[in-house]
C-alpha positions in Angstrom: -0.1 0.1 0.1 1.3 3.4 -1.0 -0.3 6.5 0.4 -2.1 8.9 -2.0 -0.5 12.2 -1.3 -2.0 14.1 -4.3 -5.0 15.4 -5.8 -6.3 12.9 -8.6 -8.3 13.8 -12.0 -12.0 13.1 -12.1 -12.9 11.2 -15.1 -16.4 11.4 -17.1 -19.1 9.7 -15.3 -20.0 6.4 -17.1 -23.5 5.7 -18.0 -24.2 3.3 -15.0 -24.4 6.5 -12.8 -26.2 9.0 -15.2 -29.8 7.9 -15.0 -30.6 8.5 -11.2 -30.7 12.2 -10.1 -28.9 12.6 -6.5 -27.2 15.3 -4.9 -23.5 14.9 -4.2 -22.6 12.1 -6.4 -19.0 11.1 -5.8 -16.2 11.1 -8.3 -16.2 7.4 -9.3 -12.7 6.8 -10.4 -11.2 8.7 -7.5 -13.0 6.8 -5.1 -12.2 3.5 -6.8 -8.5 4.5 -6.5 -8.7 5.0 -2.8 -10.6 1.7 -2.4 -8.1 -0.2 -4.4 -5.3 1.3 -2.4 -6.4 1.2 1.0 -8.4 -2.0 1.0 -6.7 -5.3 0.8 -7.8 -7.9 -1.9 -9.6 -9.9 0.8 -10.6 -7.3 3.0 -13.7 -5.3 3.6 -14.7 -1.6 2.7 -17.2 0.4 4.3 -19.3 3.5 3.3 -21.6 4.3 6.2 -23.2 7.3 4.3 -23.4 5.5 0.9 -25.8 8.1 -0.6 -25.9 7.5 -4.6 -24.1 4.1 -4.2 -21.4 5.2 -6.4 -18.7 4.1 -4.1 -20.5 0.7 -3.5 -20.2 -0.2 -7.1 -16.8 1.1 -7.6 -15.8 -1.3 -4.8 -17.3 -4.1 -6.6 -15.6 -3.0 -9.7 -12.5 -3.2 -7.6 -13.1 -6.6 -6.6 -13.6 -5.6 -3.0 -16.3 -6.7 -0.5 -18.4 -3.5 0.5 -20.9 -2.8 3.2 -22.9 0.1 2.0 -25.1 1.6 4.8 -27.3 4.8 4.6 -30.2 5.9 6.5 -31.8 7.0 3.4 -33.6 3.8 1.9 -33.1 5.3 -1.6 -29.6 4.1 -1.5 -30.8 0.5 -1.1 -33.2 0.9 -3.8 -30.7 2.2 -6.1 -28.3 -0.9 -5.3 -31.0 -3.4 -5.9 -32.0 -1.9 -9.3 -28.2 -1.8 -10.6 -27.5 -5.1 -9.4 -30.6 -6.7 -10.9 -30.6 -8.7 -14.2 -31.7 -6.7 -17.1 -33.5 -7.9 -20.2 -33.6 -5.1 -22.8 -36.4 -6.8 -24.8 -38.6 -7.6 -21.8 -38.1 -3.9 -20.3 -39.1 -2.4 -23.6 -42.0 -4.6 -24.0 -43.1 -3.6 -20.5 -42.5 0.1 -21.0 -44.4 -0.1 -24.5 -47.4 -2.0 -22.9 -47.7 0.8 -20.1 -47.4 3.8 -22.7 -49.9 2.0 -24.8 -52.5 1.8 -22.0 -51.9 5.4 -20.8 -52.0 6.8 -24.2 -55.3 5.4 -25.0 -56.7 6.7 -21.7 -59.5 9.2 -22.4 -58.4 11.5 -19.6 -54.8 11.7 -21.0 -56.3 12.2 -24.5 -58.2 15.1 -23.2 -55.8 17.0 -21.2 -52.6 16.4 -23.3 -54.1 16.9 -26.8 -54.2 20.0 -28.7 -54.8 21.1 -32.6 -51.4 21.1 -34.8 -50.9 24.7 -35.9 -49.2 23.4 -39.1 -51.4 20.5 -40.4 -54.6 21.3 -38.2 -54.9 17.7 -36.9 -56.8 17.4 -33.6 -54.5 14.6 -32.6 -51.2 16.7 -31.9 -49.7 16.1 -28.4 -48.7 18.5 -25.7 -45.3 18.0 -24.8 -45.3 20.6 -21.9 -47.2 23.7 -20.8 -45.4 26.7 -19.5 -47.1 28.8 -16.9 -46.8 32.3 -15.5 -48.6 32.4 -12.4 -52.0 30.8 -13.3 -51.7 31.4 -17.0 -50.2 29.1 -19.8 -48.2 31.3 -22.0 -46.6 28.7 -24.3 -46.9 24.9 -25.2 -44.7 22.6 -26.7 -46.5 20.5 -29.7 -45.6 17.1 -31.1 -47.4 16.2 -34.2 -47.1 13.3 -36.9 -46.7 16.0 -39.5 -43.1 16.8 -38.1 -42.1 13.3 -38.9 -40.4 12.6 -42.2 -42.1 9.2 -42.8 -45.9 8.9 -43.5 -47.7 7.6 -40.4 -51.5 7.5 -39.9 -51.3 8.3 -36.1 -49.2 8.9 -33.2 -49.6 5.6 -31.1 -47.4 3.9 -28.3 -45.1 2.0 -31.0 -44.5 5.5 -32.6 -43.5 7.1 -29.4 -41.3 4.4 -28.3 -39.5 4.4 -31.5 -39.3 8.0 -32.7 -40.2 10.4 -29.8 -36.7 11.6 -29.3 -36.3 12.1 -33.2 -39.5 13.9 -33.9 -39.3 17.7 -34.6 -41.3 19.4 -32.0 -42.3 23.2 -32.1 -43.5 25.9 -29.6 -46.7 27.6 -29.9 -49.0 30.2 -28.0 -51.9 28.4 -26.3 -55.3 28.6 -28.2 -58.5 28.9 -26.6 -59.1 25.2 -26.4 -55.9 24.8 -24.4 -57.0 27.6 -22.0 -60.3 26.0 -21.5 -58.7 22.6 -20.5 -56.1 24.1 -18.4 -58.8 25.9 -16.4 -60.6 22.4 -15.9 -57.8 20.4 -14.6 -58.8 20.6 -11.0 -62.0 18.7 -11.8 -60.0 15.6 -12.7 -61.3 12.5 -10.7 -58.2 10.5 -9.7 -59.2 6.9 -9.1 -55.8 5.1 -8.7 -53.5 5.5 -5.5 -51.3 8.5 -5.3 -49.2 9.8 -2.4 -52.0 11.9 -0.1 -49.7 12.6 2.5 -48.9 15.9 4.3 -45.3 17.0 4.4 -43.3 16.3 7.6 -42.2 18.8 9.8 -38.9 20.4 8.4 -37.4 23.7 7.3 -37.4 22.2 3.9 -41.1 22.7 3.5 -41.6 26.4 4.1 -44.8 28.4 4.6 -44.1 30.4 1.5 -43.4 27.1 -0.6 -46.7 25.4 0.7 -48.7 28.6 -0.1 -47.0 28.6 -3.7 -47.9 25.1 -4.6 -51.3 25.2 -3.1 -51.0 23.2 0.2 -49.1 21.3 2.7 -49.7 17.8 1.0 -47.1 16.0 -1.3 -49.9 15.6 -3.8 -49.7 19.3 -4.2 -46.2 19.0 -5.9 -48.0 18.2 -9.0 -50.8 19.5 -11.1 -54.0 17.4 -10.9 -53.4 16.6 -14.6 -49.8 15.2 -13.9 -50.8 13.5 -11.0 -53.5 11.6 -12.6 -51.1 10.3 -15.2 -48.4 9.6 -12.8 -51.0 7.6 -10.5 -51.8 5.5 -13.8 -48.3 4.9 -14.7 -47.5 3.8 -11.1 -50.5 1.6 -10.8 -49.6 -0.4 -14.0 -45.9 -0.8 -12.8 -47.3 -2.4 -9.7 -49.2 -5.0 -11.6 -45.9 -6.2 -13.0 -45.1 -9.7 -11.8 -41.3 -10.0 -12.5 -39.9 -8.3 -9.4 -36.5 -7.2 -11.2 -38.6 -5.8 -14.1 -41.0 -3.9 -11.6 -37.9 -2.2 -9.7 -36.6 -1.3 -13.1 -39.6 0.4 -14.2 -40.0 2.1 -10.8 -36.5 3.3 -11.4 -37.5 5.0 -14.6 -40.8 6.2 -12.8 -39.0 8.0 -9.9 -36.7 9.4 -12.6 -39.9 11.1 -14.0 -41.7 12.5 -10.9 -39.5 15.2 -10.0 -39.6 16.4 -13.6 -43.3 16.7 -13.6 -43.5 18.8 -10.5 -44.7 22.5 -10.1 -40.9 23.0 -9.1 -39.7 22.5 -12.6 -39.0 25.7 -14.4 -38.4 26.8 -18.1 -34.8 27.0 -19.0 -33.5 30.3 -20.0 -33.1 31.4 -23.6 -29.4 31.2 -23.1 -29.7 27.4 -22.3 -31.4 26.9 -25.8 -33.3 23.8 -24.5 -36.9 24.9 -24.6 -38.5 21.3 -24.3 -36.6 20.4 -21.3 -36.6 21.2 -17.6 -34.9 20.3 -14.2 -35.1 20.4 -10.7 -32.0 22.3 -10.5 -31.6 23.4 -6.8 -31.3 21.1 -3.8 -34.4 22.7 -2.2 -38.0 22.6 -2.5 -39.0 25.9 -4.2 -41.7 27.0 -6.5 -41.3 30.0 -8.7 -43.9 32.1 -10.6 -43.0 30.5 -14.0 -43.2 26.6 -14.1 -43.0 24.0 -16.9 -45.6 21.3 -16.7 -44.2 18.3 -18.6 -46.2 15.6 -20.1 -45.5 12.7 -17.7 -46.0 10.1 -20.4 -43.3 11.5 -22.5 -40.9 12.0 -19.6 -41.6 8.3 -18.5 -40.5 7.1 -22.0 -37.1 9.4 -21.9 -36.4 8.2 -18.4 -36.8 4.5 -19.6 -35.4 4.5 -23.0 -32.6 6.8 -24.5 -29.6 8.8 -23.1 -29.3 9.0 -19.4 -32.2 6.3 -19.0 -32.9 3.2 -17.3 -31.8 1.2 -20.3 -28.6 3.0 -21.0 -27.7 2.7 -17.2 -28.4 -1.0 -16.9 -27.7 -2.7 -20.2 -23.9 -3.0 -19.5 -24.0 -2.5 -15.8 -22.7 -5.8 -15.2 -20.1 -5.6 -17.8 -18.8 -2.4 -16.2 -18.9 -4.0 -12.7 -17.3 -7.4 -14.0 -19.8 -9.4 -12.3 -23.5 -9.8 -10.9 -23.0 -8.5 -7.3 -24.3 -10.8 -4.6 -26.3 -8.8 -2.3 -26.9 -9.2 1.3 -29.7 -6.9 3.0 -29.9 -6.4 6.6 -32.3 -4.6 8.7 -33.5 -5.1 12.4 -34.6 -8.4 11.9 -31.3 -10.1 10.7 -28.7 -7.5 12.1 -26.5 -10.2 13.7 -26.0 -11.9 10.4 -22.1 -11.9 9.9 -22.2 -14.2 6.7 -19.2 -13.2 4.3 -21.2 -14.4 1.4 -21.8 -11.1 -0.3 -20.2 -8.6 -2.6 -22.5 -5.9 -1.2 -24.0 -5.9 2.4 -26.4 -3.1 2.6 -29.3 -1.5 4.3 -31.0 1.7 5.7 -28.9 1.4 8.9 -28.6 4.3 11.3 -24.8 5.1 11.8 -25.5 5.3 15.5 -26.6 1.7 15.6 -24.1 0.5 13.2 -22.3 -1.5 16.0 -25.1 -3.8 16.0 -24.5 -4.8 12.5 -20.7 -4.8 12.4 -18.1 -6.3 14.7 -15.5 -4.2 16.4 -12.1 -3.9 14.6 -13.4 -5.8 11.5 -13.4 -3.2 8.8 -10.1 -2.7 6.8 -11.0 0.8 5.0 -13.7 3.5 5.4 -14.2 6.1 2.9 -17.2 8.3 3.3 -18.9 11.6 2.6 -20.7 12.3 5.9 -23.5 15.1 6.2 -22.4 18.7 6.1 -24.4 20.0 8.8 -27.7 21.0 7.2 -26.2 22.2 3.8 -28.3 19.6 1.9 -31.3 17.9 3.5 -30.8 14.6 1.7 -33.7 12.8 3.2 -36.1 15.5 2.9 -35.0 15.7 -0.8 -35.5 12.2 -1.3 -39.1 12.2 0.0 -40.3 13.3 -3.4 -39.4 9.7 -4.5 -39.7 7.6 -1.4 -43.4 8.7 -0.8 -44.1 6.5 -4.0 -41.6 3.6 -3.1 -42.7 3.1 0.3 -46.2 2.2 -1.2 -44.5 -0.6 -3.2 -42.5 -1.7 -0.2 -42.5 -0.4 3.4 -38.7 -1.0 3.8 -38.4 2.3 1.8 -40.1 4.4 4.5 -37.7 6.9 5.7 -36.9 7.5 9.5 -36.5 11.3 9.6 -35.9 11.5 13.4 -32.6 9.5 13.0 -30.8 11.7 10.3 -27.9 13.7 11.3 -28.6 17.3 10.2 -29.2 20.8 11.3 -32.6 21.8 10.8 -34.3 24.8 12.2 -37.6 23.0 12.8 -36.5 19.7 14.4 -32.5 19.7 15.3 -30.3 22.3 16.4 -26.6 22.4 15.9 -26.0 20.7 19.5 -28.2 17.7 18.4 -26.1 17.5 15.4 -23.0 17.6 17.4 -24.2 14.7 19.7 -25.2 12.4 16.9 -22.2 13.1 14.7 -19.7 12.5 17.7 -21.3 9.2 18.6 -21.3 8.1 14.6 -17.5 8.9 14.6 -16.7 6.9 17.5 -18.7 4.1 16.2 -16.5 4.2 13.2 -13.2 4.2 15.4 -14.8 1.1 17.0 -15.3 -1.0 14.1 -12.1 0.0 12.1 -9.1 -2.4 12.5 -6.1 -0.8 14.3 -4.1 -0.5 11.1 -6.9 0.6 9.1 -7.4 4.1 7.7 -10.5 6.3 7.2 -10.8 9.0 4.6 -13.6 11.8 4.9 -14.5 14.1 2.3 -15.9 17.4 3.7 -16.5 20.9 2.9 -18.5 23.5 4.6 -18.5 27.3 4.6 -19.6 27.6 8.3 -16.8 27.5 10.8 -19.1 25.9 13.5 -19.8 22.9 11.2 -16.1 22.6 10.6 -15.4 22.8 14.2 -18.1 20.1 15.0 -16.7 17.7 12.4 -13.0 18.1 13.5 -13.8 17.9 17.4 -15.7 14.6 16.5 -12.5 13.1 14.7 -10.3 13.9 17.5 -12.8 12.8 20.3 -13.1 9.3 18.6 -9.4 8.8 18.8 -8.6 9.4 15.1 -5.3 11.2 14.1 -5.5 13.2 10.8 -2.6 12.4 8.6 -3.1 14.5 5.8 -5.6 16.8 4.0 -5.9 17.0 0.0 -7.8 19.7 -1.6 -9.5 17.8 -4.3 -10.7 19.7 -7.5 -14.0 18.3 -8.7 -15.1 18.1 -12.3 -18.6 19.4 -11.5 -19.7 21.9 -9.0 -20.6 20.4 -5.6 -23.5 20.9 -3.6 -21.6 23.2 -1.1 -20.8 25.7 -3.9 -24.4 25.6 -5.3 -25.8 26.2 -1.7 -23.0 28.8 -0.7 -21.8 30.1 -4.1 -19.6 33.0 -2.5 -16.6 31.9 -0.3 -17.0 28.2 -0.9 -14.5 26.6 -3.6 -16.1 24.1 -6.2 -14.1 21.3 -4.5 -13.9 19.0 -1.4 -11.5 18.2 1.1 -10.1 14.4 1.4 -9.0 14.0 5.0 -7.1 10.8 5.7 -7.0 9.7 9.3 -5.6 6.7 11.2 
């Protein structure tokens, strides 16, 4: 083993990691280099704040056993999806069947159709609606007349094959579009949807709740979009094959945030008038909103660039194997079987010693919570409120999160939880093992809490490396002034 004494160069992120939105994704090749260097061939690597699970899969690629824990159950879901067996033909068939059923739904036809301004067809599809306060000022139109081949109509088969190749155009709304827009609140939603109030947190401010129209998760979407999402979700849950069901859900949760009232039109400088994003790591809602057609977003999330298909089709080739999974929770926390490539679960780091023996881990590298800079569990709620309907193991435990939140936990509570967590890591790390923290925060009190926890746990800092990131990190996005777009890699023994 040779120490890494210098910053490394981050490479372009491979397809396996591009599909799922997650804040603070780790630079894959840099973490793999650390895992390879500090974890012996038969050793065990631990990431107790596994987040996007990039470190988990880089450990598998490095042929190391990994324990990947995170209080956020979304991490477990990502691990299960990416480790699943993927059949492209079966997946496309399932997506096509869902698209066909929703596309033929009378409510969908009524609320996502318009007249083509070019060929006058009444079968044109609305790709998006752009709102300014309560008024639609622009729509995106998709019509068969924009396609070079002669077709009789736009059906599911056409959308699956050609959606990303068809010319779309922008138009001002006509009288019919406005009448339909004014009637969307009368839609009767029959299928299940997340009718659940926001939990107590600073993430859901009074101003935000007022802007979206209420304090319930269902208000994140217009009733028109919520209807279509509930239909897609119901069809996915009817799928019998569990691997396929999770893969479809993976595409679904990539869809839901792009169809909320939080999605905004891009600026003219961005030159992407037909796409949107949830760009800020916060629940915010502006005067201008972009209401995307959920069915078309679902297609793009499942098929095409940065989709489920592109992520999973060569995932096992990238990893070099199909990972053996071992899921743990309260029911089997005493399981010490070594028959795994990935041992994982939604485990609170303050109970981690119930799952891992003292002095049994060879190397730890992790990205711990930066105070309240990013409220990861709150942000993930937009996906988890759907996933927990599928399986209750994806229900989050907000009270155990290590964070600073004006509504629930102050800095002192954060310090207590964080100090205990670092002491637990000291207990389970081998005496000759090393731990690397990546950390960054603008606030000196958070830095002091972090450094004091390291010292009180018994760790000694060997070196600090200023690692430049290829992409701007969440620290820089949240605090654009006075925070560099990079992290500090802090190696301890």
